[in-house]
N, C-alpha and C positions, 0 to 999 in steps of 0.2 A: 594494704600499705597506707591508704588514706584514712582519715578519721571523719565520721559523720555524726551529726547531732540533729535532732528534730524535736519539735514541741507543739502541742496544742493545749493552751492553758487559759485561765481566766484573768491572768495578769500579764504585764509586759514580759516577754520571754527573751528579749535581746541579751540582758545580763547573763541569763542561764546558758544561752547558746554560745556566747563568747567565752564564758568560763569553761564550758564543756570542751570547746576547741582548744583552749589553753592546755587542758589536761590531756588532750589527745594529740598534741603537737609532736610527741615522740613518734607518731605513726607517719608523719610527713609534714614538711614545712617549706615546700617550694612556693606555695601560694595559699590564699585563704579567701573564703567568700561566705556571704549570708544572703538569704532571700526571705522576705516576709510577704504574707498574703493578707492585705487589708481591704479586700475587695478588688484590688489590683496587685499584681506582682511587682515588688520593688527589690532591687538587688544591689549589693556592694561587693566588689572584688578587688583584691590587691595581690601583687607578686611578693609582697613583704610577709612578715610573720603575723601571727594572730594579734600581737600588740598593735601593729599598724591598722589592722582591720577594726580593732576596738576603738582606736583613735578616730577613724573615719565614721564609725557608728555614732560616737559621741558628737562629733562636729555636725553631723547631719540630723541629729536628734532622732535616730532610727528607733522605731517603737512598733510593737505589734504583739498579737496573741497567738499567731500561727506562723511557724517558720522552720527553715532548714539551714544548716550551715556545714562547712566543709573545710578541712585542712588537707593539702594535697602533697603527695609524693608522685612526681611526674613519671608516667609510663608512655602513653601515647601523647605526643606533643610536648614541646619544650615549656618550661615554666614561663608563663606570660599571662596577662590579664584575660586575653581571649580564650585561653585554655583553662582558666580557673573555673571551678564550680561555684555556684549552681549554674546549670545550663538550662536555657529556655527553649521552648518550641511553640510555634504558632505565630501567625502574622501579628496579632496583638497578644503578646505572650500569654499563652493559656496554660502551659505546663512548665513546672520547674523541677529539676532533678539534681540530686547529689548521689555520688556513687563511690563505693570502695570496692576494688577488685579489678578484674579484666574481662572484657567481652571478646572471646576468641573468634567469633564469626562477625565482627564488626564491619569488615570490609565488604562482605557480601550484603549485609543489611544496609550499609551506607549506599552502595550502588543502587539497590532496589528503591530506597527512599528518595534518592536523588531523581531517579526516573519517575517517581510519583510526584515530584515537584517540590520536595523539601530542600531548602537551602542550608548548607552547613557553614557555620562561622568559626569553627574551631578544628583542631587536629585530633581531638580526643575521641576515644571509643564511647565515652559517656553521652555525648550529644546524640549518638545513634539511639540510645535508650529513650531520650526525650522525644525524638521524632517518631520512634516506633510507637510509643504510648499515644502520642498525638494522632497517629494514623488510625489506631484502633478506636480512638474517641470519635472519629468520623463515622464509624460503623455502629458504635454503641456508646451513648453519652455517659455511661457510668464509669468513673475513673477506676474503681476497684476491679471491674470486669476488664477494663483496658490493660491494667497492670498484670492481671492474671494471664491474659492472652499473650502479652509481651514476654512475660517470664517463660512461657512455653516455647518462644522462639530464640531466646538468648542462650548461648553456650559459653560456659566459663564459670568463674567463681566471683560472686558479687554480693554486696549489700546495697540497697537502694532506698532512698526516701523521695517521695513525689508529692507535689502540691498542684492543685488545679485552680486557676483564677476564679472560675465560676462557682466553686464550692469552697469558700474560705474557712468553713467550719471543721474541715477534716484534713488528715494527712495519711498517706498510704506508704507503708514500708514493707520490704521483703528481703529475704536472705537466701542465698544458695552458695555455700562454700566459704563465705566470709562472715565474721562474727557480727551479730546484731542483737540487741536486747531492748526491752521496754522497761521504763521506769514509771511506777504508779505513784504520783505525787498527790498532795492534798488539793492543789489548784489546777491539776492537769495531768496529761499523759505525755511521756517523753520517750525518745528513742536515741540510741547511741551505739557506737562500735565497742565501747568498753564501759564497764561499770563505774570506773573512776570519774568519767565525765558527768555522771548523774548523782554522785554522792551529795552534791550541794542542794539537791531538791528532794531526794528520796533514797531509801535503802531497800525499798521493795522492788524487786527486779523479776522480769520474765525473760528467760533466754529462749529466743526463737530457734526453731529447728529447720533443717533443710526443707526448702519448698514452702515455708510459711510466708503468707502475705497477711499483714495486719492493717486494720483501719483504726486510726486514732481520732478520738473526739474529746471535747472537754469533759464530757460526762462518762466516758468509758471507751471500750475497745472491743474488737472482735478479731479472731485469728482464723484464717482458712488456709488449709494446706493445698496448694496448687502444684500438683506433680506433672511431670512431662507427659504422662499418659492421658492427661486431661481430667483425671478424676479429682474431685474437689470435696472437701469435707471440713465443716467447722470443727475446730479442735480446741481443747482446753490445755493450757500449759501452766505448769506449777508456778506459783508466786514464791520467790525465795528472798530471804532477808540477807542482803550482802554483808559479808564479814569484813569488807574493806572499811577503813576509816579515813577521814580527811587527813589525819596526821600522816598516814602511810603514803599519801601522794603529794605531800607538801615538803618543801626543802628543809624547813626548820632552821637550825643554826649553820647549815652547810652552805658552801659557795656554789656547789653543783650537785645534781643528782648522782653523778658518777662517784663523787667523793662520798656522799652519804651512803651509797650502796656498797662501796668498798668497806667502809667502817661498820656497816650492818652485818658483815659476814659472820663474825663469831655468834651473834644472836640467831641469825636465820639458819645457820648450820645446826645449832643446838635445837631449834624448832623442828627442823627436818628429821633429826635423829631422836626426837623426844620419846617415841614409843620404845626405842631401844635402850636409851640411857637409863631408864628406870627398870629395865628387865635384866634377867640373868642369862637369857638365851635368845637366839634369833628365831623368829617364826615366819614361815612362808605366808601367813595370813596378812603380813605387812603389804602384800601385793594383790590381795583379793582372796575371796573364799575358795576359788578354784585353783589357786596358785600351786598348792602342794601336788595335786594330781598332774597338772601341766608340767611343773618343774621336774617331777620324777621321770617323765617321759621325754625330757629335753636332752638331746645329744649334741646340739650345737646352737650357737647364738648368731643372729644376723642383726647388726645395729644399723639403723637408718637415721641420718641426721644431716644438718647443714651448719656451716660456720663454726661458731664456738661450741655448739652442741656436738658437732662432729669430733672436735678435739677431745671432748669429754668421753665420747665413745672409744676413741683410740687409746686413751688411758685405761679404760675399762677392759680393752682387749688384753692388755698385759696382766691385769688382775685376774680376769676370768680364766685365762689359760694357765697362769702360774699357780693360783690358789685353788680354783675349782676344777682344773684339769679339763675344761670344756673348750673345744675349738670355737673361735670367735672370728667373724669377719665384720669389718666396719666399712660401710659404703656411704659415699656422698649421695644423698637422696636424689639429687637432680641428675646424676649419672646412672644410678641403678635403674631408674624407671625407663631408661632407653636401652637397656641391655636385655639379653635373653639368658639369664643366669641359670645354673643348675639348681634344682630344688631338692632339699632334704625334708622329708615329711616330719621329722622330729626336730626341726629347727624352730626355735622361738624367735620371733621378730620383735625387736625392741626399737620403738620410735622415741627419739629424744627431741624435745622442743620446749623452749621457755613458754611461748605463747600457746602452743597447741594448735596454732592456725597456720603454720608454715606450709605454704602450698606444695612445695616439692616433697616434703616429708609425708604429708597426707597422701599425695598421689603415689609415692613410692610404696607406702603401706598398702594402699588399695591394689597396686600392681602385684605386690608380694602375695596377697591373698588370692588374686586371680591366678597366680602360678601354682597354687596348691598349698601354700603355707597355712597351717590350721590355727595357730595360736599367736597372740601378739600382746605386748606389754607397752604401755605408755609411761614415760618418765617426763613429767610435765609440771609446770608451775600454776596452771589455771584449771581449776576443777571443772568448769563448764565448757571447756574447749572441745573442738571437733575431734582432736586426737584422743582425748580421754573417752569420749563417747564411742569411738570406733574400735577400741581394743578390748580384749577379753580381761586383761589385768591392767592395773594402774598403780603408780606411786606418785603422790603429790609432793613436790619439793619444798613447799612452804617458805619460799624466798620472799613472799610479799610482792607488791607491785615493783617492777623494775622499769624505771622511766628513762634512764640514760640509754642511749642507743647502743653504746658499747657494753656488752654484757659482762657483768662481774659476779654478783652474788648468785645469779642463776647458774653460772658455771660451777661454782664451788658446791652448791647444794645438789647439782646433778652428780658431781663426783661422789658426794656422800651417799646419795641414793644408789649409785652403781656399786659402791663398796658393799652396801647392804645386800644387793642382789648377788654379788660375788660370794659373800659369806653364806647366804642362804643356799645357793646352789652347791657350794663346797660341802656344806653340812649334809644336805640330802644325798650327795654322791659319796659320802664317807671319807671326804678329803679334809675335814675339819674336826680335830679332836676336841673333847670337852675343854681341855686346858687351853688349846689354841683359841677356841671360841671366847672363853673368858678373858684371855689376854687381848684379843682384838676388840671386844666390847669395852674393856678398860681404856684402850687407845682411843676409841670413838668418844668416850666420856671426856677424855682429856682434850680432844680436838678443838673445841671452842676456845679453851684457854691457850692452846698452842697458836691458834689463829690470832688471838689478841696479842701474843708476843710477836708474831710476824709483822703486825701493824706498827710495832715500835721502831722498825728500821726506816720509817718515813723520813726523818731528818737527813739521814745519809743518802737516801734515794733522791731527795730533793736537790742535794748538792751535785749528784751525778747528772741530774736533768739539765743543769745549767751548761754542762759540757756537750750534751746531746743536741741542744736546741739549734745549733748552727749546722748540724750534719744533714746530709741529704739521703744517706743510706745507712743501714745497720744490718748486722748479721747476728742471728740467735742460734746457739748451739745447746743440744741436750743429748743424753743417751738413755736408752731403755725407756722406762715409763715416764721419764722427764723430757723425752723428745717432743711428745705432743704438747707439753707445757711450754716448750720453746716456740712451737707453732702458735700457741695462743698468745704468748708474749709479743711475737712479731705482729700478729693480727691486731692486737690492741694498739700498738704503736702506729701502725698504718691507719687504723680507723680514725683516731682522734688527733694525731699530730701531723698526718700526711707525709711522714718520713717513709721512704721506701724501705721496707724491712723484709728479710727472708729468714726462714728457719731451716736448719738442717740437722739430721742426725750427725753427731760430731764425728763419727767414724767415716762419714762421707766427705769430710772436708777436703781431703787430699785427692778426691775423685772429681774435682772441678771447682767448687766454691772458693778454694784457697787462692785462686787467681784474682779474686775480687779484693783480697785483703791488702790494705795499705794504711798509712797513718790517718787517712780521712774516713776509714770504715770502722767504726766501733764494733767490737764483737762482744756480745752478751752471752755468758755461759752459765748454765745451771749445774752446780757441782755439789750435789749431796754426798754424804759419806756412805756410799753404797758399793756394791761389788764392782761397779764400772768406773769408780773414781780414778784409779791409776791410769786406765786407758784414756779417760777424759783429760787427765793432766798432760799426757803425751800430745793430744790434739791441741791443747792450749799452747804448748811449746812451739808447735808448728806455726801458730798464729804469731806468737811473739818473735820468732826467728825471721818473719817477713815484715816486721815493723808495725804489726797491728797492735791496737790498744785494746786491752781486755778489761771487761767489767764482769766480775764473777760474783754470783750469788751462791754462797757456800754455807754448809752447816758449821756449827761451832767447832767441830772436831775434824774438819776436812783437811787440815794441814796444808792449806794453800796460802802462801805468804804474799803480802803486799810488796811490790817492787816498782821500779820505773816502768810505766806502761801497763802495770797490772793493778787494778783496783778491786778490792774485795769487801763485800758486805756479808756478814755472818748472821744467819738465823740462829735463834736461841737454842734450838734443839733439832735432832733428827727424828723424823716421825715414821721411819720404816716404810711400810706400804702406803701410808697416808702422806708421805713426803710431797707428792705432786700437788696436793691441796695447799700445803703451806707455801711452797715455792711460787704458787700463782700470785700470792698477795704482793710481793715486791715488784713483780712485773706489771701488775695493774697500776701500782703507785708510780712506777717509772713512766708509763705511758701518760698517766694523768698529769704529772708534773712537767713533762716535756711539752705537752699540749698547752699548759698554762704559760710556760716560757715563750712559746711561739704565738700565743694569743688566738688560738683557734677556738671554735665553738665546741666546747668539750661534750656537752650533752646532745648536741645536734650537729654532728659532723656532716660535711657537704656530701651530697649525692646519696646519703644513706637514710634508711628508716628502720624503726625497731622491729616491726612485725611484717615479715615478707610474705604477703598473702597473694602475690602474683608469681608466675614462673619466670 
């Protein structure tokens, strides 16, 4: 959840650390801090954003060649300066630590360390790491060895960067379950949670693997894998040229990253579908070399995901069962991992995650394998992520970096990928004729254009947003495969405008939610021209009869008329099975413009972070 940056260089690293934090702020923004080792450890911390930390660093002429920095999303301990990283240990601070993740056994370790005489000045689990390393330094003066021993005692998912006052020429980093990579620059060696943080200094990256501990010096690095069994071996990790660009992680002409990412959707969906748009047929090899053999033996699908990715999975359930004729179950990952579900040997596990580092999804996938599920597929936006590395098959969504905390383009590219999965399985199962395949490929080719048309409703949505800004609650309705789109629309509004919003399958309205409807409860309905339209119209009449005000996103030919208390925005076309993707766009725009009206922090909503790497 947090973001960390470290550097050992031949020049002043403070600008690089601050810029790295700025690019990682989507991972957490409750507080920020930086520490330098100039023969003595010096630290700056603030409960403000990275911009405030930058100002403090300028005012104090902060400068050095070895340092670590951190932007925090609070787990243990409220946002405060005493809980902000870096954390120190030692009577005359000898060790400085920054940490992303969670230490599950921190209470036991804290008690042991307190009994050993260590005094705690924060409420964080991170301070336990600092004192634990310091305790091992008492037995062995080598920091690298002390970190390896400490890693053997820590339980949880984490990435750590450590400095020792006595040895200012080096930095030690390690990862276990949380992302961490090295950057090889001309003037030094860097480490960060995300490649975007290091593009300013290098594009040559090394992605650390589970159990890796790395020593960074000005002139080089070494990596040792320290596993729980005590075995250690120096390892070589591949150097990769990052495909990210600075332009991809900068705002450009847009006011917010969320706005930018909404308007990028036609392009990134086209990128995701590129291999299909130029083809005449669908190939299982889109998902990996072993996909055809695995798919032919697949009799059911289990989708594991959280949040927005879960909503994508629910849409896919409609597609998979309707088009491919394959039973599909969709589970919230954090719930699945604590159940004892029945296992089908021929079930394909599909994990969906934008980052590929979502702790609950990774844990649920591991749990599924432990139960006996043999094969798994990752649908993910990050090629080097833990999710991609842990599955048999994979599909990369090619959305590019998504900085806004509220997911937009990741969602639509996930849906595009899931439609490809549906078509592939349908074809292998004899459920997709040649003519149907050609027709669906043609619809996919048109999808980026259709998405561009959907964006054109923005002026009308903006006018609606003015009416929403003063509301405290909202209700979202959908039917069939548009019900999960209603769920996603409600989630977007909650995330960035802080308006309490709930979504229901429209047929459930009279089974309880109708009691909420009055003139102060706007009701948003998704009304495509599909087989359920007439039933949805009846549900809308129920709302109107109770004095509720309706805001309807309809297709051009849905035949829903504007009237008093009924506002209608029409999309340019109906996209059939792809309709959920098109109807997502105006709901994203509605949330965005309502948030603008309310003056909330669109890209960094309160209490949230982008990549949920803790349970």
